[in-house]
N, C-alpha and C positions, 0 to 999 in steps of 0.2 A: 847296113850303115857303116861307113868307113870310120876310122878312129877320129878323124878331124871333123866329121859331119855331125852337126847338131840336130837334135830332135825338136820339131816344132812343138811349142806349148801354146795351144790356142786358148785364149782367156778373154775375159771382160773385166779384169780386176784393175783397180787404180795402180799407178806405178809404184807407190809406196805400200802396197798391200802386204800384210803379214803373210797371207797364204801364198802369194806369188813368190815372195822372198824365200819362204820355207821350201817351196817346190824346187826352186833353182838350187838352193843349198843342198837339199837332200839328193838331187840328181848328181851333183858333183861328188857327194859322199859315197854314192854307189857306183862311181866310175863312169857316169854319163854327163851329158851337158844338154841343157834345154835352151831353145831360142824362143823367147816369148813373142807372140804375135796376137794382136787384137782380132777378135772374131770378125768384126765389121771389115777390117782391112783384108783379112784372109778371104772373105766371101766375095770381094770385088774381083779377085784373080787367083783362085785356088791353085791353078796349074803353075803359075809363076812362083808362088811361095813353096810349093811342094818340091819343085826342081828334081823330080825323080824319086823323092822319098816315098816310102810305102807305109810309114807308120807315124802317127802324131799322138801327142798327149793332150787330153782335154782337161781344162780347169773351168768348167762351165756349169751353169744351172741347167735344170731339165729343159726349159724352153729354149735356151741357147744351144744345148746339145742336140736338140731336134734338127736344127739347121745344119750342124756339122755332120750328122749321120746321113742326111740326104746327099751331101757332097761326098761323103765317104763311099757311098755306093757308086756315085757317078765317076769318081776318080780312082776307085779301087785302092784305098788305103785303110789300114786298120787303126783302131783308136784305143789308147790306154786312158783310163779314167782316174781323175783325182777329185775329191770332194771340194766343191766351190764354197760350201758353207757348212755350218754345224747341222747335224742331223739331216743331212742331204738324203732325199729320197733315192738318189742314184746309188748311194751306198747300200741301201736296203734291197733295191731291185737287182743289182748286179753283184751283190756280195763283195763289196769293196771296203777296205779298211777305212775307218772314219777319220783317222789322223793322217795328215799329208805325208809325214815321214814314213809311216807304215805302208802307205799305198803306192809310193813312188817306185819301189823295185818291180812290182808286177806291171805297173803302167808303162815302164820304160822298155820292157822286153817284148819285141815284136813276135818272138817265138811262142808267146803265151796267148796270142790273139785267137779267139774262139769264134767260129762262124755261126751267126744267128740270122734268123729271118728278119726282114725289114718290112714292117707294116706301114703302108701309105694310106692316108685319109685325105682325099682331094689333093693328092700329090704332096702332102705334108707328112714328114716322118713321125710315127707314134712311138713313144718310149714305153708307156705302160697301158693306158686305156683310152678308149673313146667313149664318152657318155653322151647319148642322144636323148633329149627330154629330161625327165627327173627320175631318180631312184634313191630317195632319202634313206640314209643309213646303210643301205645294202652294198655300197661301194667301199665300206670300211674294211680294214684288214681283220681277219679272224684272230690271228695271233695277238695283235695289239689289244683287241677287245677282251680276249680271255685272260690276259695277264693282269687286267685291272681287277680290284676287289669287287665282290658281288654288288656292294652298295653303289659303287661308281658305274658298274654295268647298268644297273636299274636306272640310276639318275640320267645316264647318257641316253638310254632308250626312251625315257619319259621326255627328255629335252628334245628328242627328234620328232615327237608326235606332231607339234605344230607344223613341221615341214610337210606333213601329209596334205595340207591344204594346197601345196604346189602340184599335186598330182592332177594333171590335166591331160586326158587322152587326146591324141591327135592322129589324124588319118595318115597311114603310111603304106607305101607300096614297096614290097620286098622282091627283088629280082636276084635269084641265085645264079651260081656259075653255070648251071644246066639250063637256064632260061625259064625257070618257074617264076610265075608272078603271083604274089600273095597280097590281097587287099585286106588290111587289118587296121585296128586302132590300138596303139600302145601308149603307155605312160613313159616308158624308157627303154633304151637299148644300150647294153654294155658290151663293147668289143674289147676283148682282153688280149694283150700281147705279152708283156713280161710280168705284170702284176697278177700272179696266179693265186694269191692268198686272200683275195677279197671274199666277203661273205657271199657275194653272188656266185663265185666259183663253187661254193658248197652245194648249190642247187643241182649240180650235174656231177655224175661219176665218170668224168672224162679226164684223161691226162692232157692238160693244156701245156704245150711245149713251144718254145721259140725256135725249134728245129724241125718241125713237121711240115713246114710250107703251107700252113693253114692258119686262118684267123678263127677265133671262137667268139661268136655273137650270141648273147643271152637277151631274149626279148621278154619284157615284162608287160603282160597284157591283162591286168586284173580288171574284173567287171565292177569292183567296188573297193572302197578303202579297207573293209574287213578282209577281203581276199588278198590285198597287198600285205596286210599285217600277218596273214596266215603264212604266206611263203617267206616273209621276213623271219618269223619264228623258226621255220624249217631251215633257213639259211644259217641261223645261229646255233640251233640245237640238233639238227638232223643232218649231219654232214654227208656229202657224197652219195646222193641218191642216184640210182641207175637212170640213164637217160630215158629208158622205157617207162619209168615211173616218176616223171617230173611232176611238180605241182601243176594243177589244172591250167593255171594262167601263165605258165612259163614256156616259151619256145626256145629252141637251141639250134643253131646252124654252125657247122664247122666246114669251112670252104676256103679256097684260095682267093676268091673274089666275091664281092657282094655289092649290090646297088640298092640304095635306099632313097626314096623320093616321096614328096608330098605336094599337094596342090598349093599349099601355103608354106612360106619359109618357116623353119623351125630352128631352135637353138640346139647347139651341141658343143661339147668341150673336148679338145684334144689335150690330154695331160693337164687338165684344169684350165686350159686357155680357151676362152669363150669364142665361139664362132656362130655364124648364122648362114643357112643355105636352104634351098628347096630340093637339092639333090646331093647325095654323098656317094662317092665312089671309094670303096675299100679294096685294097689289093695287097697281097702278100708276095714279096720277092724272096724265094727260098734262099737261105744263106746269103742274103744280099749284102751283109756287112760283117766285119770281124771286130770283136771287142775283147779286151783283156778282162775277163770276168773272174769271179772267185770260184773255188772248187764246189761250194754248195750249189751255186747257180747251175753248174754243169750237171750235177746229180739230179736236181729237181726237174730240169728241162730235158732230160734224156728221153729220146723217143723210144717207146716200147711197142713191140709187135704191130698191131693194127692201128696205132694212133694216127697214122698219116691218112687214114681213110676219111672220106667225106661223111658227115653226119647231118641229118636234117630231121629234127623233131618239130614239125610245123603245124600239127593238128590244133594246138591251142591258139594258133594265129588265124585259123580259118573261120572268120566270123561272117554271119549273114549281113547283108546291107542294112537291115533293120537294126541289128546289134551295133554296127559301126556308127550309124547315124545317132543312135541313142547315146553312145559313149562320148561322141564329139560334143554333146551339149554340156555334160557335167559328169563328174565322177561321184556316183551315189555312195552313201556310207555302206549300205547293204546291196548285195547283188540283186539285179532285177531280171527276172525271167522274161523271155519274149514268147510270142504266141506259140511258136513251134515247141518250146520247152514244156508248156503246161497243157497242151491240147488233150493228151490222154488223161491227165489228172482232172481236168474240168469235166470231161465226159463221165468219169467215174463219180465225181461229186454230184453231178446233175442226176445220175442214176440213183445215188443214195438219197436224194431229195424228192424222189417220186414215190407216191403211195402205191403199194403193190400187194397182191395176195400173199406172197411169202412173208412180207413185212408184218402184215396183220396176224398171220398164223403164228409166226415166231413170237410176236409180242404177247399174244394170248397164252401160248404155251409157257413162255418164260415167266410170265406173271403168276400163272397157276403153280408152276414149280417153285418159284420163290416163296409164295404164300405158304405152301405145304412145308417147305424147308424151314421157314421161320417158326411155324407152329411146332414142328418136330425138333427144333433146336439143332438142326443137322447142317453143319458147315458144308459138307460135300454137295448136298442137294442145292444149297444156296449158290455155291460156286457154279454148279451146272446151269442154273438160271442166268447167272452173269454171262456165261459163254454164249447162251442162246439169244440173249437180248440184242435187238438190232438198233438200239437208241444211239449208239456212238456215231453211226454214219450220218444221220441228218444233223447232228450237232456240228460235226466237222464241216459239213456243207454250208450250214448257216454261218460258220466262222469265216469261211472264205467270202461269203456274201457280204458280211460285215466289213471285212478288210478291203475288198475291192469295190464297195458301194454298189454291188450287184443286187438290185432290189428283187429281181425275179428269183435268183438263187436263194436269197434271204427269206422271201415269202414262202417258197416251196419247202425249204428246210424247216422253218418254223411250223408250217402246217403239218408236215409229216411228224415232226417231233411232238406237237400238241396232240395229234391223234394217238400217238404212242402213249403219252401220259394218260389220256382219257381211258384208253383200253386197259392200261395197267391198274389204274384206280378202280375201274368198274369190275374187273376180274377179281381183284383182291378184296373189294368190299363184299361182293356176292359170295365169294368163297368163305370169308370170315363170318358172314351172317348164317351160312349153312352149317358151319361147325358149331356144335351146341355148347361150347365152353370158351371162357376167356382166361388165357394163361400168358402172363408176361414172361416170355422166355428170355434168356440172356442174349439170343440173336436179335430179338426185337429191341431189348433195352439198349444194346450196344449202338443201335442206329438212331436212338432218340437222344443221344448225348454227343453231338458233333463238336469239334474244336478246330483250332487253326491247323492242327496236324492233318485233318481231313481235307482242308483247303490246299495244303501243300501237296497231298496225294493227287487231288483233282488237277492242279496246275501241271504237275509233272506228267500225269497221264494224258492231259490234253495236248501237251507238247509232243509226247511220244506218238499219239494218234495222228497228229498232223504230219509228223516226220515219216511215219510208215505209209501214209497215203501218198506223200510226195515221192517216196522211193518204192516203186512197185515191187522190188525184190524183197522188201521187208513186210509185205502185207500179211504174211503168215504169222507174224508176231502180234497181230491186232487182238486176238482173243486174250492174250496176256494182259494187254492194256485194259480190256473190258473187265477182266477179273480184278485188276488193281483198283479201278475207280468205282465199280459196283453201283450202277445206276438203278437197276430194277429193285434190289432189296430195300433201299429206303423208300422207294415209291410204293411198294407193296406194304411196307410197314406203316406208311401213312394211310393206306387204304384200310388196313386192319384197325388203326386208331380211329378212323372215321366210323367204321362199323361198330366199334365199342363205344364211340363217342367219348374218347379219352383225349382231352386237349393236350396233355403233356406229350403223349406219343405223336399226335398230329403235328404239334409245333416243332418238336425235336427232329422227327424224321423229315418233315417238310423243309426245315432249315438245311439238313444234310443234303437233300436232293437239290435244293436251290444252289447250295455251295458247289456241289459236283458240276451242275450245269454251267454256272458262271465261271468256275475255274477252268473247265475244259474249253468252253467257247473262247474265252479271252486268251488262254495259253496257246490254243490252236491258231488263232488269228495272228498272234505275235510271232509264232514259229513260222507261219507262212510268210510273214513280213521278212524275217531273217533269211528265209530261203529264197527270197527275191520274187515272190509272186505278187508283189505290189510295191509301191514306193512310199516313203514316209510322207510325201506330199499328198497322197490320196487318202490318208487317214481322216476319217469323218466322224460325224456325231455317233454313229453306231458303235464304234470302238470306244468313244467317250462314255456312252451309256453303259457299255459292258464294264468299264472301269468303275463307274459309279455303283453299279450293282454289286461288283466284287467288294467295294469298300463298305457298302451297307451290310452285306452278310458277314463281313469281317468283324463288325462291332460285337454282335452277340457271340460269334465264334471266339473272339478274344476273351470275353467274359467267361465263356464256358471253359476255355483253356486255362484261365487263371483258377477257376473253381476246381478243375481236374488236378492242377498242381497242388492246390491246398488240400484236396481230398487225399492225394497220394502221400503228402507229408503227415497228415493225421493218421492214415492207415499204417504207415511205417512206424509212427510213434507208439501205437498201442497194440498192433497186431502181434500175436504170439508173445505177449508180455505177461508177466505175473505180478499181481498186486496183493498187498496185505491190507485187508479191510476188516475192521471189527474182530481182529485176531483170527481171521479166516484167509486162507490162501486161495486166490481166484486167478485162473488163467483165461486170457481173452484171445479169441481167434475168429476167423470168418467175418472180418470186419467189412461192412458196406457203409459208405458215407453219402448222405444226401443233404445239400444245403437248403435251409428254409429260412430265408431272410438272413438275419445275423446269426441264427442258430444253426446247428448241424444235428441231423438225426443219424444216430449210429445204430445199425443193426448188427448185433454181435452174438456170439455163442460163448457162454461162460462155463468153465469147468472147475469143479471144486470137490474136495473130499468131504466137505462139510455141507449140511443143508443150508441153502441160502433163502433169506427172507427179504421182504421189500425194503427194509431198512439197510440191508447190505447192498442192494442194487442202487439205492439212492446215494449211499456213501461212495460207492464206486463211481457213479455218475458225477458227483461233485469233485471227486479226485481227478477224473479224466478232464472235466471242464477246466479245472485249475491248470492241468498239465498243458492243454492245447490252447488255453486262453480264449475259449469260445463257449457260449451257453450250449448245453448238450441236452438232447432228447434221446434217452437210451431205450432201445427196443431189444430186449435180451431174451435168449432162450437158455435153458439150464441143462447141464449134464453133470451128474454126480459120479465122481471117481470112487471106485471100490478098492 
């Protein structure tokens, strides 16, 4: 530029604009001179306005700058940038000073022009991103989000949830530079040029640069809303995952060109400018333009070793025709498996629901072992019976039958489970009748007093059982699930109660067994639903009846849980305590509490250095009754301390 030659200032500002005036004055202050030209006029005949100039200054918004950059490539001139408004995204993207006066020196100097790639989308210059379809929240900048207080982060995340209703998968054909054709269904595609700090960029551990001659396209292909939320959380909290370990529903292509097409027109946005088309052509022109950027921009976009290589992580995009057709209808809340996904699982569940010799043998042996363990009060023996028992298999099978409304699987699962119950009761009753004494051991008593905690164990175990069946590699953990839920011990305890004709044992252990069954069946069905083996629209009366059964057993369990809590408070109040009664010191321990209507029966052991008579015990009973505010029946044994 000769001393008398002015630098063009391309703008769309009013003549009396403060920014325009500030730019002109700042240029003079720094020894230059700007010639203002309206963008519309410049676009009519760029060559005439340039007149051999190789550098211009822009005072344009992002949408206006896009037009100028396209011409910058065509006529080979560099561009200095000035902010056209407060908090301009151009300042953030290119590390430009936000004040006109501070930005002018760098913008004027053509020697500071930095060569960068030019991304074209349908022949339109892209400044930061192209968004095809929908990607709620994930296009937000990581740095901006993290700077906000935690409360604002949470509120912003919650506010974005209604946008999930916009997730509508559409059919898309992806054609790579090497001619690969991929038929898929996606909810969104984000093509990144200069805006490399989006949450979406956190999904990949790739250096995205504006100098590598490549575009970076992130494909979001979730099978459900839950899957989208999953990789949204990954984008926020698990930064820079290796491309080889991308979330299951995320694809990534790094290439110089990319073609995207669909049978129907789809919406897309170039730098937030809405467009619609049936085909998109993306092309990167290596170092196609030169811009006066800030130093931080240069450091962030520097090409490192193999960054210029093509990358294609397209396995998540390779969906079967059945999967694509299903996604085109609607985006389910939970993922839905297709036939090929659960073929092996269904074969295993049908095998579990078949009566076989090994099943009968294991049921008889585990029932005998459990009955002996209960009589012997031996926890290891009872645990061994839990491992042997094959009852978990048919329960999981009938859970799938309930969920998918598969009457055949449901009937066969119920039949095999019912036969297992009958065998367990028969074996335990016969064994108890053959043993010539009745002794209520702690192992039996423990299973006659179920509570809501047992229901919690059953629900967790049922969920774990369904998950281990769905994931074949985890089946080795199934014995641990069987130990946790313990189906056979309460069944055999009920058989012992029938043999003794003890209604308290029968009702308590029967309730525990029913609790375990209902909890496992319902939790397994819901887990299969979450894993995608059915849709919420197929939920039927079977699942409703399971919920009703669970509610019915919860009522006595809640009552038992409250009693247990009350008993615990009473025990803590009087156990290992010393009382002064009739001038005698009495220590109380080994407390056992049983509720009888509004009264409680306390079985205790009393220790005293003085002989105790009935009046002392009665006085102690009255004192304890006043202490716990409940009528007390005291069953005491004595120990005299010498």
